All heavy atoms as TSV, in Angstrom:
chain	resi	resn	atom	element	x	y	z
A	1	MET	N	N	106.571	75.475	66.034
A	1	MET	CA	C	106.216	76.681	66.754
A	1	MET	C	C	104.709	76.759	66.964
A	1	MET	O	O	104.242	77.198	67.982
A	1	MET	CB	C	106.733	77.899	65.993
A	1	MET	CG	C	106.510	79.190	66.724
A	1	MET	SD	S	107.437	79.212	68.246
A	1	MET	CE	C	107.358	80.895	68.656
A	2	ARG	N	N	103.968	76.303	65.981
A	2	ARG	CA	C	102.510	76.350	66.079
A	2	ARG	C	C	102.005	75.461	67.206
A	2	ARG	O	O	101.080	75.814	67.918
A	2	ARG	CB	C	101.908	75.929	64.739
A	2	ARG	CG	C	100.420	76.061	64.682
A	2	ARG	CD	C	100.034	77.496	64.455
A	2	ARG	NE	N	98.601	77.550	64.227
A	2	ARG	CZ	C	97.842	78.519	64.650
A	2	ARG	NH1	N	98.366	79.511	65.299
A	2	ARG	NH2	N	96.568	78.520	64.408
A	3	SER	N	N	102.639	74.298	67.380
A	3	SER	CA	C	102.203	73.380	68.438
A	3	SER	C	C	102.516	73.957	69.812
A	3	SER	O	O	101.809	73.673	70.771
A	3	SER	CB	C	102.867	72.024	68.270
A	3	SER	OG	O	104.264	72.131	68.464
A	4	HIS	N	N	103.572	74.764	69.917
A	4	HIS	CA	C	103.889	75.395	71.195
A	4	HIS	C	C	102.806	76.397	71.593
A	4	HIS	O	O	102.490	76.524	72.771
A	4	HIS	CB	C	105.240	76.100	71.141
A	4	HIS	CG	C	106.397	75.166	71.055
A	4	HIS	ND1	N	106.577	74.106	71.912
A	4	HIS	CD2	C	107.451	75.137	70.215
A	4	HIS	CE1	C	107.681	73.468	71.606
A	4	HIS	NE2	N	108.235	74.065	70.566
A	5	ARG	N	N	102.255	77.091	70.632
A	5	ARG	CA	C	101.199	78.064	70.942
A	5	ARG	C	C	99.958	77.380	71.489
A	5	ARG	O	O	99.335	77.874	72.414
A	5	ARG	CB	C	100.833	78.874	69.705
A	5	ARG	CG	C	101.867	79.883	69.344
A	5	ARG	CD	C	101.402	80.741	68.220
A	5	ARG	NE	N	102.450	81.676	67.847
A	5	ARG	CZ	C	102.418	82.441	66.804
A	5	ARG	NH1	N	101.377	82.389	65.985
A	5	ARG	NH2	N	103.393	83.264	66.535
A	6	LYS	N	N	99.612	76.240	70.931
A	6	LYS	CA	C	98.442	75.512	71.413
A	6	LYS	C	C	98.646	75.026	72.840
A	6	LYS	O	O	97.715	75.016	73.639
A	6	LYS	CB	C	98.144	74.325	70.506
A	6	LYS	CG	C	97.583	74.717	69.171
A	6	LYS	CD	C	97.275	73.489	68.342
A	6	LYS	CE	C	96.732	73.867	66.989
A	6	LYS	NZ	N	96.439	72.687	66.164
A	7	LYS	N	N	99.863	74.647	73.175
A	7	LYS	CA	C	100.152	74.151	74.513
A	7	LYS	C	C	100.233	75.273	75.543
A	7	LYS	O	O	100.148	75.019	76.734
A	7	LYS	CB	C	101.447	73.352	74.507
A	7	LYS	CG	C	101.312	72.073	73.730
A	7	LYS	CD	C	102.586	71.309	73.684
A	7	LYS	CE	C	102.391	70.050	72.839
A	7	LYS	NZ	N	103.602	69.279	72.724
A	8	MET	N	N	100.413	76.510	75.099
A	8	MET	CA	C	100.472	77.651	76.013
A	8	MET	C	C	99.094	78.189	76.365
A	8	MET	O	O	98.955	78.939	77.323
A	8	MET	CB	C	101.322	78.772	75.409
A	8	MET	CG	C	102.784	78.497	75.431
A	8	MET	SD	S	103.754	79.915	74.989
A	8	MET	CE	C	103.698	79.834	73.219
A	9	ILE	N	N	98.074	77.817	75.625
A	9	ILE	CA	C	96.738	78.378	75.849
A	9	ILE	C	C	96.187	77.995	77.213
A	9	ILE	O	O	95.695	78.853	77.954
A	9	ILE	CB	C	95.786	77.944	74.717
A	9	ILE	CG1	C	96.197	78.610	73.417
A	9	ILE	CG2	C	94.350	78.302	75.064
A	9	ILE	CD1	C	95.444	78.122	72.203
A	10	ALA	N	N	96.264	76.741	77.584
A	10	ALA	CA	C	95.682	76.286	78.859
A	10	ALA	C	C	96.309	76.964	80.073
A	10	ALA	O	O	95.581	77.465	80.932
A	10	ALA	CB	C	95.776	74.775	78.973
A	11	PRO	N	N	97.647	77.021	80.192
A	11	PRO	CA	C	98.210	77.699	81.360
A	11	PRO	C	C	97.842	79.181	81.429
A	11	PRO	O	O	97.588	79.714	82.509
A	11	PRO	CB	C	99.714	77.538	81.206
A	11	PRO	CG	C	99.909	76.429	80.264
A	11	PRO	CD	C	98.696	76.376	79.401
A	12	ILE	N	N	97.758	79.826	80.273
A	12	ILE	CA	C	97.416	81.247	80.257
A	12	ILE	C	C	95.967	81.447	80.674
A	12	ILE	O	O	95.668	82.324	81.492
A	12	ILE	CB	C	97.696	81.850	78.865
A	12	ILE	CG1	C	99.201	81.888	78.606
A	12	ILE	CG2	C	97.096	83.245	78.753
A	12	ILE	CD1	C	99.584	82.263	77.209
A	13	VAL	N	N	95.064	80.638	80.158
A	13	VAL	CA	C	93.642	80.773	80.499
A	13	VAL	C	C	93.421	80.509	81.986
A	13	VAL	O	O	92.726	81.279	82.666
A	13	VAL	CB	C	92.779	79.837	79.626
A	13	VAL	CG1	C	91.355	79.761	80.133
A	13	VAL	CG2	C	92.807	80.297	78.184
A	14	VAL	N	N	94.022	79.456	82.507
A	14	VAL	CA	C	93.865	79.137	83.926
A	14	VAL	C	C	94.446	80.256	84.789
A	14	VAL	O	O	93.837	80.666	85.786
A	14	VAL	CB	C	94.519	77.782	84.247
A	14	VAL	CG1	C	94.580	77.540	85.740
A	14	VAL	CG2	C	93.774	76.665	83.555
A	15	SER	N	N	95.593	80.778	84.412
A	15	SER	CA	C	96.211	81.862	85.175
A	15	SER	C	C	95.346	83.111	85.166
A	15	SER	O	O	95.173	83.758	86.209
A	15	SER	CB	C	97.586	82.195	84.609
A	15	SER	OG	O	98.442	81.094	84.740
A	16	VAL	N	N	94.780	83.457	84.031
A	16	VAL	CA	C	93.930	84.639	83.941
A	16	VAL	C	C	92.688	84.474	84.815
A	16	VAL	O	O	92.306	85.401	85.546
A	16	VAL	CB	C	93.538	84.923	82.470
A	16	VAL	CG1	C	92.414	85.935	82.384
A	16	VAL	CG2	C	94.749	85.408	81.696
A	17	ILE	N	N	92.081	83.300	84.790
A	17	ILE	CA	C	90.884	83.061	85.599
A	17	ILE	C	C	91.203	83.180	87.090
A	17	ILE	O	O	90.477	83.832	87.843
A	17	ILE	CB	C	90.273	81.682	85.267
A	17	ILE	CG1	C	89.661	81.712	83.867
A	17	ILE	CG2	C	89.219	81.285	86.301
A	17	ILE	CD1	C	89.244	80.357	83.351
A	18	ILE	N	N	92.299	82.588	87.514
A	18	ILE	CA	C	92.652	82.627	88.932
A	18	ILE	C	C	93.041	84.034	89.361
A	18	ILE	O	O	92.653	84.491	90.445
A	18	ILE	CB	C	93.764	81.602	89.233
A	18	ILE	CG1	C	93.198	80.195	89.071
A	18	ILE	CG2	C	94.336	81.799	90.627
A	18	ILE	CD1	C	94.208	79.095	89.208
A	19	VAL	N	N	93.783	84.754	88.540
A	19	VAL	CA	C	94.158	86.133	88.883
A	19	VAL	C	C	92.920	87.012	88.957
A	19	VAL	O	O	92.794	87.842	89.866
A	19	VAL	CB	C	95.198	86.677	87.883
A	19	VAL	CG1	C	95.377	88.171	88.031
A	19	VAL	CG2	C	96.529	85.963	88.075
A	20	LEU	N	N	91.983	86.848	88.043
A	20	LEU	CA	C	90.735	87.616	88.119
A	20	LEU	C	C	89.955	87.291	89.388
A	20	LEU	O	O	89.383	88.181	90.015
A	20	LEU	CB	C	89.877	87.353	86.882
A	20	LEU	CG	C	90.357	87.988	85.590
A	20	LEU	CD1	C	89.466	87.545	84.429
A	20	LEU	CD2	C	90.369	89.495	85.696
A	21	TYR	N	N	89.950	86.018	89.769
A	21	TYR	CA	C	89.287	85.630	91.015
A	21	TYR	C	C	89.930	86.343	92.208
A	21	TYR	O	O	89.234	86.868	93.077
A	21	TYR	CB	C	89.364	84.116	91.201
A	21	TYR	CG	C	88.899	83.660	92.556
A	21	TYR	CD1	C	87.549	83.615	92.867
A	21	TYR	CD2	C	89.819	83.286	93.536
A	21	TYR	CE1	C	87.121	83.205	94.113
A	21	TYR	CE2	C	89.394	82.880	94.782
A	21	TYR	CZ	C	88.051	82.841	95.072
A	21	TYR	OH	O	87.635	82.449	96.300
A	22	TYR	N	N	91.248	86.361	92.262
A	22	TYR	CA	C	91.934	87.029	93.366
A	22	TYR	C	C	91.670	88.525	93.376
A	22	TYR	O	O	91.515	89.129	94.435
A	22	TYR	CB	C	93.435	86.770	93.311
A	22	TYR	CG	C	93.830	85.370	93.723
A	22	TYR	CD1	C	94.832	84.692	93.054
A	22	TYR	CD2	C	93.209	84.722	94.786
A	22	TYR	CE1	C	95.203	83.409	93.428
A	22	TYR	CE2	C	93.569	83.442	95.158
A	22	TYR	CZ	C	94.568	82.801	94.489
A	22	TYR	OH	O	94.940	81.537	94.856
A	23	ILE	N	N	91.597	89.138	92.218
A	23	ILE	CA	C	91.318	90.577	92.149
A	23	ILE	C	C	89.902	90.875	92.633
A	23	ILE	O	O	89.677	91.824	93.386
A	23	ILE	CB	C	91.558	91.105	90.723
A	23	ILE	CG1	C	93.052	91.080	90.407
A	23	ILE	CG2	C	90.988	92.508	90.549
A	23	ILE	CD1	C	93.389	91.379	88.977
A	24	VAL	N	N	88.943	90.054	92.217
A	24	VAL	CA	C	87.559	90.241	92.671
A	24	VAL	C	C	87.469	90.025	94.181
A	24	VAL	O	O	86.807	90.774	94.890
A	24	VAL	CB	C	86.601	89.297	91.913
A	24	VAL	CG1	C	85.224	89.270	92.543
A	24	VAL	CG2	C	86.516	89.718	90.454
A	25	TYR	N	N	88.159	89.033	94.683
A	25	TYR	CA	C	88.171	88.764	96.121
A	25	TYR	C	C	88.773	89.946	96.877
A	25	TYR	O	O	88.261	90.366	97.914
A	25	TYR	CB	C	88.962	87.489	96.401
A	25	TYR	CG	C	88.998	87.091	97.846
A	25	TYR	CD1	C	87.867	86.575	98.466
A	25	TYR	CD2	C	90.159	87.231	98.600
A	25	TYR	CE1	C	87.889	86.198	99.792
A	25	TYR	CE2	C	90.191	86.860	99.925
A	25	TYR	CZ	C	89.053	86.347	100.518
A	25	TYR	OH	O	89.094	85.985	101.833
A	26	PHE	N	N	89.855	90.507	96.364
A	26	PHE	CA	C	90.486	91.672	96.979
A	26	PHE	C	C	89.533	92.862	96.975
A	26	PHE	O	O	89.386	93.557	97.982
A	26	PHE	CB	C	91.779	92.019	96.236
A	26	PHE	CG	C	92.467	93.245	96.765
A	26	PHE	CD1	C	93.094	93.216	97.997
A	26	PHE	CD2	C	92.484	94.420	96.034
A	26	PHE	CE1	C	93.741	94.338	98.490
A	26	PHE	CE2	C	93.122	95.543	96.518
A	26	PHE	CZ	C	93.748	95.505	97.746
A	27	ALA	N	N	88.868	93.093	95.861
A	27	ALA	CA	C	87.898	94.201	95.787
A	27	ALA	C	C	86.749	93.982	96.760
A	27	ALA	O	O	86.261	94.935	97.383
A	27	ALA	CB	C	87.374	94.338	94.362
A	28	PHE	N	N	86.308	92.741	96.919
A	28	PHE	CA	C	85.254	92.416	97.868
A	28	PHE	C	C	85.698	92.740	99.289
A	28	PHE	O	O	84.937	93.323	100.064
A	28	PHE	CB	C	84.903	90.924	97.748
A	28	PHE	CG	C	83.854	90.462	98.706
A	28	PHE	CD1	C	82.525	90.749	98.475
A	28	PHE	CD2	C	84.203	89.751	99.836
A	28	PHE	CE1	C	81.543	90.319	99.358
A	28	PHE	CE2	C	83.245	89.312	100.724
A	28	PHE	CZ	C	81.910	89.607	100.487
A	29	LEU	N	N	86.920	92.387	99.638
A	29	LEU	CA	C	87.426	92.687	100.976
A	29	LEU	C	C	87.510	94.187	101.219
A	29	LEU	O	O	87.144	94.668	102.294
A	29	LEU	CB	C	88.807	92.054	101.181
A	29	LEU	CG	C	88.837	90.550	101.388
A	29	LEU	CD1	C	90.274	90.072	101.490
A	29	LEU	CD2	C	88.071	90.164	102.631
A	30	ILE	N	N	87.984	94.914	100.237
A	30	ILE	CA	C	88.115	96.367	100.383
A	30	ILE	C	C	86.749	97.023	100.546
A	30	ILE	O	O	86.574	97.931	101.350
A	30	ILE	CB	C	88.853	96.974	99.166
A	30	ILE	CG1	C	90.296	96.501	99.131
A	30	ILE	CG2	C	88.810	98.480	99.174
A	30	ILE	CD1	C	91.167	97.045	100.224
A	31	SER	N	N	85.762	96.535	99.797
A	31	SER	CA	C	84.462	97.197	99.816
A	31	SER	C	C	83.661	96.926	101.085
A	31	SER	O	O	82.905	97.783	101.523
A	31	SER	CB	C	83.645	96.803	98.590
A	31	SER	OG	O	83.339	95.432	98.639
A	32	PHE	N	N	83.813	95.751	101.702
A	32	PHE	CA	C	82.997	95.406	102.855
A	32	PHE	C	C	83.708	95.547	104.197
A	32	PHE	O	O	83.067	95.494	105.235
A	32	PHE	CB	C	82.440	93.989	102.718
A	32	PHE	CG	C	81.344	93.900	101.709
A	32	PHE	CD1	C	81.554	93.294	100.483
A	32	PHE	CD2	C	80.106	94.456	101.963
A	32	PHE	CE1	C	80.551	93.227	99.544
A	32	PHE	CE2	C	79.096	94.391	101.028
A	32	PHE	CZ	C	79.318	93.776	99.816
A	33	LEU	N	N	85.002	95.697	104.193
A	33	LEU	CA	C	85.736	95.875	105.437
A	33	LEU	C	C	86.290	97.289	105.500
A	33	LEU	O	O	86.314	98.010	104.504
A	33	LEU	CB	C	86.886	94.864	105.518
A	33	LEU	CG	C	86.498	93.393	105.568
A	33	LEU	CD1	C	87.741	92.535	105.517
A	33	LEU	CD2	C	85.699	93.082	106.812
A	34	ASP	N	N	86.727	97.660	106.693
A	34	ASP	CA	C	87.416	98.943	106.805
A	34	ASP	C	C	88.644	98.924	105.912
A	34	ASP	O	O	89.175	97.864	105.581
A	34	ASP	CB	C	87.854	99.175	108.248
A	34	ASP	CG	C	86.670	99.366	109.184
A	34	ASP	OD1	O	85.603	99.783	108.698
A	34	ASP	OD2	O	86.828	99.084	110.386
A	35	LEU	N	N	89.088	100.102	105.543
A	35	LEU	CA	C	90.209	100.198	104.610
A	35	LEU	C	C	91.450	99.493	105.141
A	35	LEU	O	O	92.091	98.736	104.408
A	35	LEU	CB	C	90.523	101.662	104.317
A	35	LEU	CG	C	91.632	101.898	103.298
A	35	LEU	CD1	C	91.220	101.335	101.955
A	35	LEU	CD2	C	91.957	103.357	103.198
A	36	ILE	N	N	91.762	99.688	106.397
A	36	ILE	CA	C	92.971	99.079	106.962
A	36	ILE	C	C	92.852	97.550	106.967
A	36	ILE	O	O	93.769	96.847	106.523
A	36	ILE	CB	C	93.211	99.594	108.397
A	36	ILE	CG1	C	93.414	101.113	108.394
A	36	ILE	CG2	C	94.406	98.889	109.032
A	36	ILE	CD1	C	94.605	101.575	107.582
A	37	TRP	N	N	91.731	97.007	107.465
A	37	TRP	CA	C	91.551	95.561	107.499
A	37	TRP	C	C	91.482	94.979	106.092
A	37	TRP	O	O	91.975	93.888	105.835
A	37	TRP	CB	C	90.302	95.170	108.287
A	37	TRP	CG	C	90.518	95.273	109.754
A	37	TRP	CD1	C	89.980	96.200	110.588
A	37	TRP	CD2	C	91.359	94.455	110.551
A	37	TRP	NE1	N	90.427	96.003	111.859
A	37	TRP	CE2	C	91.276	94.926	111.869
A	37	TRP	CE3	C	92.171	93.352	110.287
A	37	TRP	CZ2	C	91.976	94.343	112.911
A	37	TRP	CZ3	C	92.869	92.776	111.339
A	37	TRP	CH2	C	92.764	93.263	112.622
A	38	GLY	N	N	90.849	95.703	105.187
A	38	GLY	CA	C	90.778	95.237	103.808
A	38	GLY	C	C	92.146	95.135	103.172
A	38	GLY	O	O	92.445	94.182	102.454
A	39	LEU	N	N	93.001	96.117	103.435
A	39	LEU	CA	C	94.356	96.080	102.884
A	39	LEU	C	C	95.196	94.988	103.533
A	39	LEU	O	O	95.947	94.287	102.858
A	39	LEU	CB	C	95.030	97.441	103.059
A	39	LEU	CG	C	94.483	98.556	102.176
A	39	LEU	CD1	C	95.164	99.864	102.509
A	39	LEU	CD2	C	94.662	98.219	100.721
A	40	ILE	N	N	95.051	94.840	104.851
A	40	ILE	CA	C	95.820	93.807	105.540
A	40	ILE	C	C	95.423	92.419	105.035
A	40	ILE	O	O	96.279	91.595	104.718
A	40	ILE	CB	C	95.631	93.922	107.068
A	40	ILE	CG1	C	96.314	95.186	107.581
A	40	ILE	CG2	C	96.182	92.690	107.774
A	40	ILE	CD1	C	96.010	95.509	109.022
A	41	LEU	N	N	94.125	92.150	104.969
A	41	LEU	CA	C	93.664	90.842	104.498
A	41	LEU	C	C	93.772	90.705	102.978
A	41	LEU	O	O	93.809	89.600	102.457
A	41	LEU	CB	C	92.220	90.598	104.938
A	41	LEU	CG	C	92.008	90.477	106.444
A	41	LEU	CD1	C	90.530	90.361	106.755
A	41	LEU	CD2	C	92.772	89.307	107.009
A	42	GLY	N	N	93.798	91.817	102.273
A	42	GLY	CA	C	93.880	91.780	100.820
A	42	GLY	C	C	95.268	91.549	100.280
A	42	GLY	O	O	95.441	91.242	99.101
A	43	ILE	N	N	96.273	91.674	101.132
A	43	ILE	CA	C	97.647	91.438	100.678
A	43	ILE	C	C	97.824	89.983	100.261
A	43	ILE	O	O	98.513	89.689	99.288
A	43	ILE	CB	C	98.647	91.832	101.784
A	43	ILE	CG1	C	98.660	93.351	101.925
A	43	ILE	CG2	C	100.038	91.309	101.487
A	43	ILE	CD1	C	99.488	93.855	103.076
A	44	ILE	N	N	97.174	89.079	100.962
A	44	ILE	CA	C	97.319	87.645	100.649
A	44	ILE	C	C	96.862	87.324	99.231
A	44	ILE	O	O	97.618	86.707	98.470
A	44	ILE	CB	C	96.583	86.790	101.701
A	44	ILE	CG1	C	97.242	86.973	103.066
A	44	ILE	CG2	C	96.560	85.327	101.299
A	44	ILE	CD1	C	96.463	86.404	104.215
A	45	PRO	N	N	95.648	87.716	98.809
A	45	PRO	CA	C	95.270	87.393	97.426
A	45	PRO	C	C	96.137	88.102	96.386
A	45	PRO	O	O	96.388	87.551	95.310
A	45	PRO	CB	C	93.813	87.829	97.311
A	45	PRO	CG	C	93.457	88.485	98.560
A	45	PRO	CD	C	94.530	88.269	99.548
A	46	LEU	N	N	96.623	89.292	96.705
A	46	LEU	CA	C	97.489	89.975	95.743
A	46	LEU	C	C	98.831	89.259	95.599
A	46	LEU	O	O	99.350	89.116	94.487
A	46	LEU	CB	C	97.697	91.430	96.157
A	46	LEU	CG	C	96.490	92.330	95.978
A	46	LEU	CD1	C	96.806	93.749	96.441
A	46	LEU	CD2	C	96.030	92.344	94.538
A	47	VAL	N	N	99.374	88.771	96.700
A	47	VAL	CA	C	100.621	88.007	96.628
A	47	VAL	C	C	100.401	86.708	95.861
A	47	VAL	O	O	101.247	86.310	95.045
A	47	VAL	CB	C	101.163	87.738	98.050
A	47	VAL	CG1	C	102.302	86.734	98.034
A	47	VAL	CG2	C	101.621	89.035	98.698
A	48	LEU	N	N	99.275	86.061	96.097
A	48	LEU	CA	C	98.969	84.829	95.361
A	48	LEU	C	C	98.802	85.098	93.866
A	48	LEU	O	O	99.208	84.288	93.031
A	48	LEU	CB	C	97.716	84.168	95.931
A	48	LEU	CG	C	97.860	83.566	97.324
A	48	LEU	CD1	C	96.506	83.101	97.836
A	48	LEU	CD2	C	98.854	82.434	97.312
A	49	ALA	N	N	98.204	86.231	93.512
A	49	ALA	CA	C	98.048	86.583	92.093
A	49	ALA	C	C	99.411	86.818	91.449
A	49	ALA	O	O	99.659	86.366	90.325
A	49	ALA	CB	C	97.172	87.823	91.961
A	50	ILE	N	N	100.299	87.495	92.155
A	50	ILE	CA	C	101.643	87.735	91.623
A	50	ILE	C	C	102.389	86.412	91.456
A	50	ILE	O	O	103.064	86.189	90.444
A	50	ILE	CB	C	102.415	88.703	92.536
A	50	ILE	CG1	C	101.778	90.098	92.448
A	50	ILE	CG2	C	103.889	88.759	92.170
A	50	ILE	CD1	C	102.274	91.073	93.485
A	51	ALA	N	N	102.234	85.513	92.432
A	51	ALA	CA	C	102.880	84.201	92.331
A	51	ALA	C	C	102.322	83.412	91.151
A	51	ALA	O	O	103.072	82.728	90.444
A	51	ALA	CB	C	102.682	83.425	93.630
A	52	MET	N	N	101.017	83.516	90.923
A	52	MET	CA	C	100.397	82.800	89.806
A	52	MET	C	C	100.925	83.315	88.470
A	52	MET	O	O	101.178	82.529	87.546
A	52	MET	CB	C	98.875	82.952	89.883
A	52	MET	CG	C	98.161	82.104	88.897
A	52	MET	SD	S	98.416	80.387	89.309
A	52	MET	CE	C	97.559	79.612	87.993
A	53	ILE	N	N	101.104	84.603	88.362
A	53	ILE	CA	C	101.661	85.191	87.134
A	53	ILE	C	C	103.096	84.710	86.925
A	53	ILE	O	O	103.484	84.355	85.806
A	53	ILE	CB	C	101.568	86.724	87.179
A	53	ILE	CG1	C	100.103	87.150	87.116
A	53	ILE	CG2	C	102.366	87.355	86.042
A	53	ILE	CD1	C	99.871	88.610	87.405
A	54	ALA	N	N	103.874	84.666	88.004
A	54	ALA	CA	C	105.265	84.201	87.893
A	54	ALA	C	C	105.319	82.740	87.466
A	54	ALA	O	O	106.151	82.362	86.629
A	54	ALA	CB	C	105.982	84.399	89.230
A	55	VAL	N	N	104.447	81.909	88.009
A	55	VAL	CA	C	104.411	80.498	87.638
A	55	VAL	C	C	103.998	80.336	86.171
A	55	VAL	O	O	104.556	79.509	85.449
A	55	VAL	CB	C	103.465	79.721	88.573
A	55	VAL	CG1	C	103.184	78.333	88.044
A	55	VAL	CG2	C	104.038	79.654	89.969
A	56	CYS	N	N	103.055	81.137	85.728
A	56	CYS	CA	C	102.613	81.066	84.336
A	56	CYS	C	C	103.748	81.458	83.386
A	56	CYS	O	O	103.959	80.798	82.365
A	56	CYS	CB	C	101.393	81.965	84.124
A	56	CYS	SG	S	100.745	81.896	82.451
A	57	VAL	N	N	104.473	82.509	83.734
A	57	VAL	CA	C	105.599	82.939	82.900
A	57	VAL	C	C	106.662	81.842	82.841
A	57	VAL	O	O	107.205	81.537	81.777
A	57	VAL	CB	C	106.189	84.264	83.430
A	57	VAL	CG1	C	107.515	84.577	82.771
A	57	VAL	CG2	C	105.199	85.401	83.228
A	58	GLU	N	N	106.944	81.221	83.988
A	58	GLU	CA	C	107.911	80.131	84.023
A	58	GLU	C	C	107.449	78.950	83.171
A	58	GLU	O	O	108.235	78.335	82.458
A	58	GLU	CB	C	108.131	79.686	85.468
A	58	GLU	CG	C	109.215	78.673	85.636
A	58	GLU	CD	C	110.591	79.198	85.299
A	58	GLU	OE1	O	110.838	80.404	85.494
A	58	GLU	OE2	O	111.428	78.402	84.826
A	59	ARG	N	N	106.180	78.630	83.235
A	59	ARG	CA	C	105.624	77.521	82.436
A	59	ARG	C	C	105.720	77.808	80.942
A	59	ARG	O	O	106.040	76.929	80.145
A	59	ARG	CB	C	104.176	77.254	82.839
A	59	ARG	CG	C	103.554	76.101	82.127
A	59	ARG	CD	C	104.217	74.790	82.492
A	59	ARG	NE	N	103.642	73.729	81.681
A	59	ARG	CZ	C	104.351	72.783	81.089
A	59	ARG	NH1	N	105.650	72.721	81.266
A	59	ARG	NH2	N	103.762	71.876	80.355
A	60	ILE	N	N	105.455	79.043	80.561
A	60	ILE	CA	C	105.564	79.422	79.149
A	60	ILE	C	C	107.008	79.283	78.673
A	60	ILE	O	O	107.268	78.804	77.564
A	60	ILE	CB	C	105.014	80.843	78.931
A	60	ILE	CG1	C	103.498	80.827	79.099
A	60	ILE	CG2	C	105.408	81.382	77.570
A	60	ILE	CD1	C	102.867	82.191	79.110
A	61	LYS	N	N	107.960	79.665	79.518
A	61	LYS	CA	C	109.373	79.493	79.159
A	61	LYS	C	C	109.711	78.027	78.977
A	61	LYS	O	O	110.457	77.668	78.060
A	61	LYS	CB	C	110.263	80.107	80.239
A	61	LYS	CG	C	110.267	81.610	80.251
A	61	LYS	CD	C	111.160	82.124	81.359
A	61	LYS	CE	C	111.101	83.634	81.464
A	61	LYS	NZ	N	111.930	84.138	82.577
A	62	GLU	N	N	109.179	77.159	79.858
A	62	GLU	CA	C	109.433	75.727	79.730
A	62	GLU	C	C	108.855	75.183	78.436
A	62	GLU	O	O	109.491	74.360	77.766
A	62	GLU	CB	C	108.829	74.978	80.912
A	62	GLU	CG	C	109.543	75.193	82.220
A	62	GLU	CD	C	108.844	74.521	83.375
A	62	GLU	OE1	O	107.738	73.972	83.178
A	62	GLU	OE2	O	109.399	74.555	84.484
A	63	ILE	N	N	107.658	75.602	78.086
A	63	ILE	CA	C	107.031	75.125	76.853
A	63	ILE	C	C	107.837	75.572	75.644
A	63	ILE	O	O	108.038	74.807	74.699
A	63	ILE	CB	C	105.568	75.604	76.770
A	63	ILE	CG1	C	104.729	74.901	77.841
A	63	ILE	CG2	C	104.987	75.350	75.389
A	63	ILE	CD1	C	103.322	75.441	77.978
A	64	ARG	N	N	108.323	76.799	75.651
A	64	ARG	CA	C	109.118	77.292	74.519
A	64	ARG	C	C	110.440	76.539	74.375
A	64	ARG	O	O	110.944	76.385	73.269
A	64	ARG	CB	C	109.387	78.784	74.677
A	64	ARG	CG	C	108.175	79.613	74.380
A	64	ARG	CD	C	108.483	81.079	74.425
A	64	ARG	NE	N	107.278	81.838	74.116
A	64	ARG	CZ	C	107.114	83.107	74.409
A	64	ARG	NH1	N	108.068	83.773	75.032
A	64	ARG	NH2	N	105.996	83.722	74.095
A	65	LYS	N	N	110.996	76.072	75.505
A	65	LYS	CA	C	112.237	75.296	75.446
A	65	LYS	C	C	111.995	73.883	74.958
A	65	LYS	O	O	112.931	73.179	74.604
A	65	LYS	CB	C	112.875	75.213	76.836
A	65	LYS	CG	C	113.559	76.452	77.279
A	65	LYS	CD	C	114.243	76.142	78.597
A	65	LYS	CE	C	114.548	77.357	79.387
A	65	LYS	NZ	N	115.104	77.017	80.708
A	66	GLY	N	N	110.752	73.447	74.995
A	66	GLY	CA	C	110.436	72.104	74.551
A	66	GLY	C	C	110.186	71.140	75.689
A	66	GLY	O	O	110.117	69.939	75.486
A	67	GLU	N	N	110.051	71.631	76.893
A	67	GLU	CA	C	109.784	70.787	78.058
A	67	GLU	C	C	108.282	70.768	78.321
A	67	GLU	O	O	107.808	71.251	79.339
A	67	GLU	CB	C	110.521	71.315	79.280
A	67	GLU	CG	C	112.017	71.375	79.122
A	67	GLU	CD	C	112.697	72.026	80.308
A	67	GLU	OE1	O	112.069	72.143	81.370
A	67	GLU	OE2	O	113.841	72.425	80.155
A	68	GLU	N	N	107.528	70.190	77.393
A	68	GLU	CA	C	106.077	70.190	77.525
A	68	GLU	C	C	105.598	69.308	78.668
A	68	GLU	O	O	104.615	69.583	79.317
A	68	GLU	CB	C	105.396	69.743	76.223
A	68	GLU	CG	C	105.481	70.749	75.117
A	68	GLU	CD	C	106.718	70.562	74.262
A	68	GLU	OE1	O	107.437	69.567	74.455
A	68	GLU	OE2	O	106.974	71.423	73.413
A	69	ASP	N	N	106.315	68.217	78.912
A	69	ASP	CA	C	105.873	67.253	79.913
A	69	ASP	C	C	106.882	67.248	81.055
A	69	ASP	O	O	107.858	66.512	81.028
A	69	ASP	CB	C	105.744	65.868	79.291
A	69	ASP	CG	C	105.150	64.867	80.249
A	69	ASP	OD1	O	104.558	65.291	81.267
A	69	ASP	OD2	O	105.265	63.667	79.986
A	70	ASP	N	N	106.634	68.064	82.075
A	70	ASP	CA	C	107.523	68.131	83.219
A	70	ASP	C	C	107.566	66.825	84.003
A	70	ASP	O	O	108.597	66.422	84.509
A	70	ASP	CB	C	107.098	69.237	84.181
A	70	ASP	CG	C	107.364	70.612	83.634
A	70	ASP	OD1	O	107.941	70.713	82.544
A	70	ASP	OD2	O	106.997	71.587	84.305
A	71	LEU	N	N	106.434	66.181	84.119
A	71	LEU	CA	C	106.355	64.975	84.939
A	71	LEU	C	C	107.090	63.804	84.321
A	71	LEU	O	O	107.396	62.841	85.003
A	71	LEU	CB	C	104.883	64.603	85.186
A	71	LEU	CG	C	104.093	65.645	85.979
A	71	LEU	CD1	C	102.626	65.202	86.072
A	71	LEU	CD2	C	104.659	65.860	87.354
A	72	GLY	N	N	107.385	63.872	83.054
A	72	GLY	CA	C	108.109	62.802	82.399
A	72	GLY	C	C	109.545	62.662	82.898
A	72	GLY	O	O	110.173	61.630	82.713
A	73	LYS	N	N	110.070	63.671	83.548
A	73	LYS	CA	C	111.431	63.625	84.052
A	73	LYS	C	C	111.548	62.840	85.354
A	73	LYS	O	O	112.629	62.454	85.753
A	73	LYS	CB	C	111.954	65.047	84.298
A	73	LYS	CG	C	112.084	65.890	83.050
A	73	LYS	CD	C	112.757	67.192	83.341
A	73	LYS	CE	C	111.848	68.123	84.093
A	73	LYS	NZ	N	112.389	69.467	84.266
A	74	TYR	N	N	110.435	62.607	86.023
A	74	TYR	CA	C	110.498	62.006	87.365
A	74	TYR	C	C	110.111	60.559	87.365
A	74	TYR	O	O	109.309	60.053	86.744
A	74	TYR	CB	C	109.598	62.784	88.322
A	74	TYR	CG	C	110.001	64.214	88.432
A	74	TYR	CD1	C	109.253	65.223	87.841
A	74	TYR	CD2	C	111.155	64.567	89.118
A	74	TYR	CE1	C	109.638	66.538	87.937
A	74	TYR	CE2	C	111.545	65.881	89.209
A	74	TYR	CZ	C	110.782	66.859	88.619
A	74	TYR	OH	O	111.156	68.171	88.709
């Protein structure tokens, strides 16, 4: 179980960094563009952030099942 925690750190850290980047980018769009254009263009980074969170959750589930090396199957 301890080794699984160490293997989960990298995907979580990368996901947090990318989600924070998307949030900052969204805030930048909202602050410098009109509200309507900011929301229209800001939907893309928010969708990407949600997708990144979903991928991270899926990866954590794979690690807990013991599938640490996905590429080894191919």
